[in-house]
Residue frames as qw, qx, qy, qz and C-alpha x, y, z in Angstrom:
[[0.633, -0.554, 0.414, -0.348, 135.02, 126.76, 103.34],
 [0.519, 0.339, -0.784, 0.018, 137.21, 123.74, 103.95],
 [0.853, -0.435, 0.093, -0.274, 136.77, 120.74, 106.23],
 [0.393, 0.483, -0.755, 0.206, 139.67, 118.86, 107.78],
 [0.877, -0.380, -0.166, -0.244, 139.26, 115.76, 109.91],
 [0.176, 0.568, -0.698, 0.399, 141.55, 114.82, 112.78],
 [0.570, -0.217, -0.774, 0.172, 141.77, 112.23, 115.48],
 [0.365, -0.659, 0.175, -0.634, 140.27, 113.07, 118.83],
 [0.539, -0.036, -0.774, 0.331, 141.20, 111.54, 122.12],
 [0.519, -0.768, -0.245, -0.284, 139.39, 111.86, 125.41],
 [0.215, 0.480, -0.576, 0.626, 141.52, 113.36, 128.13],
 [0.298, -0.212, -0.836, 0.408, 141.05, 112.38, 131.76],
 [0.097, 0.320, 0.402, -0.852, 139.01, 115.53, 132.43],
 [0.472, 0.595, 0.627, -0.173, 136.60, 114.84, 129.52],
 [0.167, 0.749, -0.246, -0.592, 138.30, 117.26, 127.11],
 [0.850, 0.404, 0.305, 0.145, 138.68, 116.29, 123.48],
 [0.296, -0.644, 0.410, 0.575, 142.00, 116.90, 121.76],
 [0.747, 0.643, 0.167, -0.016, 142.16, 117.51, 118.01],
 [0.613, -0.397, 0.378, 0.569, 145.67, 116.96, 116.65],
 [0.494, 0.827, 0.200, -0.177, 145.73, 119.52, 113.87],
 [0.019, 0.817, -0.453, -0.356, 149.38, 120.13, 112.93],
 [0.594, -0.115, 0.763, 0.226, 149.76, 116.67, 111.35],
 [0.210, 0.266, -0.603, -0.722, 149.83, 116.20, 107.58],
 [0.698, 0.220, 0.489, -0.475, 146.48, 114.84, 106.36],
 [0.701, 0.248, 0.638, 0.202, 145.55, 112.74, 103.30],
 [0.439, 0.871, 0.189, 0.110, 145.49, 115.87, 101.16],
 [0.692, 0.136, -0.134, 0.696, 149.06, 116.57, 102.32],
 [0.076, -0.752, -0.039, -0.654, 147.81, 119.68, 104.10],
 [0.429, -0.244, -0.618, 0.612, 148.41, 120.96, 107.62],
 [0.225, -0.832, -0.259, -0.436, 146.20, 123.32, 109.61],
 [0.438, 0.185, -0.506, 0.720, 148.52, 125.15, 111.98],
 [0.361, -0.669, -0.636, 0.134, 146.71, 125.71, 115.28],
 [0.325, -0.485, -0.190, 0.789, 148.44, 128.96, 116.18],
 [0.037, 0.045, 0.409, 0.911, 146.99, 130.57, 113.03],
 [0.108, -0.566, -0.812, -0.090, 143.39, 130.11, 114.21],
 [0.154, -0.216, 0.050, -0.963, 141.09, 133.13, 114.36],
 [0.196, -0.322, -0.909, 0.180, 138.43, 132.38, 116.99],
 [0.125, 0.087, 0.251, -0.956, 136.62, 135.67, 117.58],
 [0.577, 0.001, -0.284, -0.766, 133.50, 134.84, 115.56],
 [0.595, -0.074, -0.797, -0.069, 133.43, 131.17, 116.56],
 [0.180, -0.083, -0.706, 0.680, 133.42, 132.07, 120.27],
 [0.383, 0.045, 0.097, -0.917, 130.18, 134.01, 119.68],
 [0.857, 0.113, -0.036, -0.501, 128.50, 130.83, 118.37],
 [0.092, -0.500, 0.861, 0.007, 130.54, 127.76, 119.43],
 [0.866, 0.113, -0.001, -0.487, 128.53, 125.09, 117.62],
 [0.299, -0.271, 0.911, 0.085, 129.21, 121.37, 117.68],
 [0.690, 0.325, -0.202, -0.615, 127.70, 119.84, 114.55],
 [0.765, -0.041, 0.642, 0.026, 127.25, 116.33, 113.22],
 [0.652, 0.220, 0.597, 0.413, 129.02, 115.63, 109.93],
 [0.121, -0.196, 0.243, 0.942, 129.17, 119.28, 108.73],
 [0.010, 0.568, 0.762, 0.311, 125.42, 119.14, 108.17],
 [0.045, -0.122, -0.180, 0.975, 124.27, 122.77, 108.15],
 [0.340, -0.223, -0.528, -0.745, 120.77, 122.11, 106.76],
 [0.615, -0.430, -0.631, -0.195, 119.02, 120.00, 109.36],
 [0.353, -0.740, 0.212, -0.532, 118.27, 121.42, 112.83],
 [0.931, -0.362, 0.018, -0.046, 118.92, 118.04, 114.51],
 [0.809, 0.326, -0.196, 0.448, 122.55, 118.15, 113.30],
 [0.043, -0.693, 0.373, -0.615, 123.33, 120.80, 115.90],
 [0.788, -0.217, -0.573, 0.055, 124.35, 118.24, 118.50],
 [0.619, -0.622, -0.278, 0.390, 125.76, 120.54, 121.14],
 [0.129, 0.972, -0.142, 0.136, 128.29, 123.22, 121.77],
 [0.711, 0.281, -0.373, 0.525, 132.02, 123.48, 122.10],
 [0.509, -0.856, -0.079, -0.039, 132.92, 124.31, 125.68],
 [0.512, -0.756, 0.316, 0.257, 136.18, 125.78, 126.95],
 [0.804, 0.547, 0.021, 0.232, 137.98, 125.87, 123.57],
 [0.407, -0.783, 0.343, 0.320, 141.74, 126.15, 123.91],
 [0.793, 0.583, -0.079, 0.160, 144.47, 126.29, 121.27],
 [0.411, -0.749, 0.440, 0.277, 148.18, 125.77, 121.60],
 [0.201, 0.596, -0.670, -0.394, 150.93, 124.51, 119.30],
 [0.197, -0.070, 0.978, 0.022, 149.74, 120.90, 119.72],
 [0.113, -0.342, -0.791, -0.494, 146.21, 121.61, 118.47],
 [0.458, -0.402, -0.094, -0.787, 142.66, 122.41, 119.47],
 [0.264, -0.181, -0.912, 0.257, 141.14, 121.03, 122.62],
 [0.413, -0.281, -0.060, -0.864, 137.65, 121.50, 123.98],
 [0.265, 0.095, 0.858, -0.430, 134.94, 120.04, 126.17],
 [0.247, -0.223, -0.699, -0.633, 132.07, 118.62, 124.07],
 [0.310, 0.153, 0.579, -0.738, 128.70, 119.54, 125.56],
 [0.108, -0.187, -0.855, -0.472, 126.22, 117.25, 123.81],
 [0.482, -0.132, 0.059, -0.864, 122.55, 118.20, 123.86],
 [0.454, 0.100, 0.827, -0.315, 119.77, 115.89, 125.00],
 [0.027, 0.230, 0.820, 0.524, 117.56, 114.21, 122.40],
 [0.376, -0.087, 0.001, -0.923, 114.25, 116.01, 121.85],
 [0.849, -0.010, 0.221, -0.480, 112.39, 112.67, 121.61],
 [0.761, -0.142, 0.622, 0.121, 112.97, 109.04, 120.59],
 [0.712, 0.605, 0.315, 0.166, 112.79, 109.94, 116.88],
 [0.026, 0.956, -0.271, -0.110, 115.53, 112.58, 117.21],
 [0.819, 0.414, -0.333, 0.218, 118.74, 111.33, 115.50],
 [0.069, -0.704, 0.531, -0.467, 120.56, 112.58, 118.60],
 [0.870, -0.301, 0.281, -0.272, 119.37, 109.37, 120.30],
 [0.947, 0.256, -0.012, 0.195, 121.53, 107.35, 117.90],
 [0.375, 0.724, -0.332, 0.474, 124.41, 109.82, 118.00],
 [0.443, -0.658, 0.430, -0.432, 124.44, 109.66, 121.81],
 [0.961, -0.145, 0.220, -0.084, 124.40, 105.83, 121.80],
 [0.816, 0.454, -0.115, 0.339, 127.31, 105.73, 119.34],
 [0.067, 0.774, -0.369, 0.509, 129.16, 108.34, 121.39],
 [0.673, -0.541, 0.370, -0.344, 128.62, 106.42, 124.63],
 [0.976, 0.007, 0.201, 0.079, 129.87, 103.21, 122.99],
 [0.329, -0.674, 0.435, 0.498, 132.97, 105.12, 121.78],
 [0.651, 0.345, 0.589, 0.332, 132.15, 104.45, 118.13],
 [0.281, 0.904, 0.127, 0.297, 132.10, 108.16, 117.22],
 [0.674, -0.565, 0.040, 0.474, 135.70, 109.17, 117.95],
 [0.495, 0.138, 0.298, 0.804, 136.67, 111.66, 115.24],
 [0.085, 0.832, 0.299, -0.460, 136.14, 115.34, 114.68],
 [0.499, 0.391, 0.387, 0.670, 136.48, 117.68, 111.76],
 [0.095, -0.589, -0.184, 0.781, 136.85, 121.43, 111.64],
 [0.404, 0.739, 0.439, 0.312, 135.06, 123.67, 109.16],
 [0.357, -0.650, 0.008, 0.671, 137.17, 126.74, 108.46],
 [0.482, 0.871, 0.079, 0.058, 137.88, 129.56, 106.04],
 [0.742, -0.126, 0.079, 0.653, 141.55, 129.67, 105.05],
 [0.089, 0.983, 0.074, -0.145, 142.93, 133.22, 104.92],
 [0.140, 0.821, -0.546, -0.085, 146.67, 132.59, 104.44],
 [0.947, -0.100, 0.301, 0.057, 148.54, 129.50, 103.31],
 [0.143, 0.736, -0.604, -0.271, 151.75, 128.40, 101.64],
 [0.865, 0.243, -0.425, -0.110, 152.93, 125.32, 99.81],
 [0.648, -0.617, 0.437, -0.090, 154.61, 122.77, 102.08],
 [0.047, -0.570, 0.794, 0.204, 157.45, 120.29, 101.60],
 [0.411, 0.059, 0.909, -0.033, 155.14, 117.29, 101.03],
 [0.041, 0.189, 0.713, 0.674, 153.18, 118.77, 98.11],
 [0.159, -0.719, -0.675, -0.051, 150.20, 120.20, 100.01],
 [0.008, -0.725, -0.006, -0.689, 149.40, 123.43, 101.80],
 [0.370, -0.260, -0.616, 0.645, 150.13, 124.71, 105.26],
 [0.173, -0.799, -0.381, -0.432, 147.20, 126.83, 106.41],
 [0.442, 0.040, -0.426, 0.788, 148.97, 129.41, 108.56],
 [0.215, 0.111, 0.320, -0.916, 145.94, 131.68, 109.14],
 [0.280, -0.295, -0.811, -0.420, 142.35, 130.49, 109.17],
 [0.430, -0.233, 0.234, -0.840, 138.98, 131.30, 110.70],
 [0.012, 0.116, 0.980, -0.163, 137.29, 128.51, 112.65],
 [0.450, -0.182, -0.307, -0.819, 133.62, 128.23, 111.68],
 [0.846, -0.275, 0.061, -0.452, 132.52, 125.02, 113.40],
 [0.076, -0.360, 0.927, -0.075, 133.62, 121.69, 114.82],
 [0.824, 0.022, -0.226, -0.519, 131.81, 118.52, 113.76],
 [0.561, -0.253, 0.782, -0.103, 131.76, 115.02, 115.15],
 [0.626, 0.431, -0.440, -0.478, 132.06, 112.63, 112.21],
 [0.939, -0.137, 0.274, -0.156, 131.76, 108.83, 111.86],
 [0.884, 0.217, 0.172, 0.377, 134.46, 108.33, 109.24],
 [0.253, -0.836, 0.167, 0.458, 137.55, 110.47, 109.61],
 [0.656, 0.742, -0.133, 0.032, 139.51, 111.62, 106.56],
 [0.038, -0.756, 0.637, -0.146, 142.75, 111.52, 108.52],
 [0.771, 0.144, -0.616, -0.078, 144.14, 107.99, 108.16],
 [0.228, 0.186, -0.761, 0.578, 145.48, 107.99, 111.73],
 [0.478, -0.082, 0.334, -0.808, 142.04, 108.88, 113.05],
 [0.825, 0.083, -0.353, -0.434, 140.56, 105.91, 111.19],
 [0.580, 0.169, -0.754, 0.256, 143.03, 103.60, 112.87],
 [0.073, -0.129, 0.629, -0.763, 142.14, 104.98, 116.28],
 [0.686, -0.007, 0.029, -0.727, 138.44, 104.47, 115.51],
 [0.800, 0.123, -0.564, -0.167, 139.13, 100.88, 114.52],
 [0.352, 0.171, -0.768, 0.507, 141.07, 100.33, 117.74],
 [0.394, -0.129, 0.394, -0.820, 138.12, 101.69, 119.75],
 [0.844, 0.049, -0.208, -0.493, 135.91, 99.05, 118.13],
 [0.727, 0.226, -0.633, 0.138, 138.61, 96.43, 118.66],
 [0.734, -0.644, -0.216, -0.014, 138.82, 97.32, 122.35],
 [0.510, -0.767, 0.247, 0.302, 142.33, 98.73, 122.48],
 [0.807, 0.372, 0.136, 0.439, 145.71, 98.45, 120.90],
 [0.459, -0.481, 0.040, 0.745, 148.74, 100.66, 120.75],
 [0.301, 0.857, 0.049, -0.416, 148.82, 103.91, 118.83],
 [0.106, -0.559, 0.676, 0.468, 151.86, 102.66, 116.92],
 [0.483, 0.201, 0.845, 0.108, 149.82, 99.85, 115.37],
 [0.231, 0.378, -0.283, -0.851, 148.91, 100.75, 111.81],
 [0.160, -0.085, -0.900, -0.397, 146.90, 97.71, 110.76],
 [0.589, -0.148, 0.021, -0.794, 143.12, 97.67, 110.77],
 [0.526, -0.071, 0.807, -0.258, 141.32, 94.68, 112.23],
 [0.054, -0.012, -0.846, -0.531, 140.28, 92.20, 109.54],
 [0.520, -0.192, -0.278, -0.785, 136.60, 92.07, 108.57],
 [0.684, -0.242, -0.683, -0.085, 136.01, 88.73, 110.28],
 [0.331, -0.111, -0.604, 0.717, 137.18, 90.20, 113.60],
 [0.262, -0.050, 0.067, -0.961, 134.57, 92.96, 113.32],
 [0.670, -0.177, -0.506, -0.513, 131.86, 90.38, 112.58],
 [0.582, -0.163, -0.735, 0.309, 132.97, 88.40, 115.64],
 [0.047, 0.003, -0.414, 0.909, 132.57, 91.51, 117.79],
 [0.518, -0.105, -0.152, -0.835, 128.97, 91.89, 116.67],
 [0.744, -0.145, -0.606, -0.242, 128.15, 88.23, 117.16],
 [0.479, -0.085, -0.686, 0.541, 129.74, 88.26, 120.62],
 [0.277, -0.813, -0.510, -0.050, 127.42, 91.10, 121.60],
 [0.473, -0.293, -0.139, 0.819, 130.15, 93.71, 122.25],
 [0.097, 0.047, -0.196, -0.975, 128.32, 96.15, 119.97],
 [0.431, 0.354, 0.625, -0.546, 124.61, 96.45, 120.53],
 [0.287, 0.254, 0.785, 0.488, 122.86, 95.14, 117.39],
 [0.088, 0.834, 0.536, -0.102, 119.98, 97.59, 117.89],
 [0.146, -0.801, 0.136, 0.564, 122.43, 100.50, 117.74],
 [0.289, -0.204, 0.697, 0.624, 123.95, 99.11, 114.54],
 [0.213, 0.536, 0.772, 0.267, 120.50, 98.74, 112.94],
 [0.016, -0.905, -0.306, 0.294, 119.53, 102.25, 114.04],
 [0.245, -0.613, 0.375, 0.650, 122.81, 103.58, 112.61],
 [0.306, 0.122, 0.779, 0.534, 122.14, 101.85, 109.29],
 [0.123, 0.764, 0.628, 0.085, 118.69, 103.46, 109.11],
 [0.170, -0.869, -0.057, 0.462, 120.09, 106.82, 110.12],
 [0.295, -0.406, 0.540, 0.675, 122.86, 106.70, 107.49],
 [0.271, 0.396, 0.780, 0.401, 120.32, 105.65, 104.85],
 [0.023, 0.886, 0.446, -0.125, 118.14, 108.66, 105.75],
 [0.231, -0.760, 0.205, 0.572, 121.11, 111.03, 105.67],
 [0.344, -0.097, 0.704, 0.613, 122.18, 109.59, 102.29],
 [0.216, 0.630, 0.708, 0.234, 118.68, 110.06, 100.88],
 [0.048, -0.926, -0.229, 0.297, 118.55, 113.67, 102.04],
 [0.290, -0.577, 0.422, 0.637, 121.91, 114.36, 100.41],
 [0.319, 0.165, 0.776, 0.518, 120.81, 112.80, 97.11],
 [0.140, 0.763, 0.630, 0.036, 117.56, 114.78, 97.06],
 [0.160, -0.766, -0.030, 0.622, 119.40, 118.11, 97.06]]
């Protein structure tokens, strides 16, 4: 199974758009028209960070999945937190603050060919799951995430905000410090569970 991360943008109707035909950091492309969806439609899971072990990582389902030549688009249907200790509480807070703005697809490639930039074009593939992820592998998605923290900016801008600007955002109260502390604890717990395997 492979994972590929792409930028997601919220459409006016709440849909999320995954731009899949772009070349990623591995120089690969996942061509949307080659998607096989039959099995995914039977179990349209929305995961957190491709975590298949922990029950809490099932954060919702993918609603109204559509594919065309420009990519995948869907309506994320996030579940409610079971209680205050459920990591979904943190995920929801980060989602609401627009700090989680990237997705990644888990898929089985069935047909591919070498492309002109030294990677592979996946021309047929089976979609297994879609995950919301905090750090996108696609460099363009990272820039969009940084712009969400920065409060805007044009898509053509390719520079990340300097570290001192991010610190100023926190000190100005634009990002809830409690959410950041909860995220740090959550990421520490996730890291510990990954190391213990």
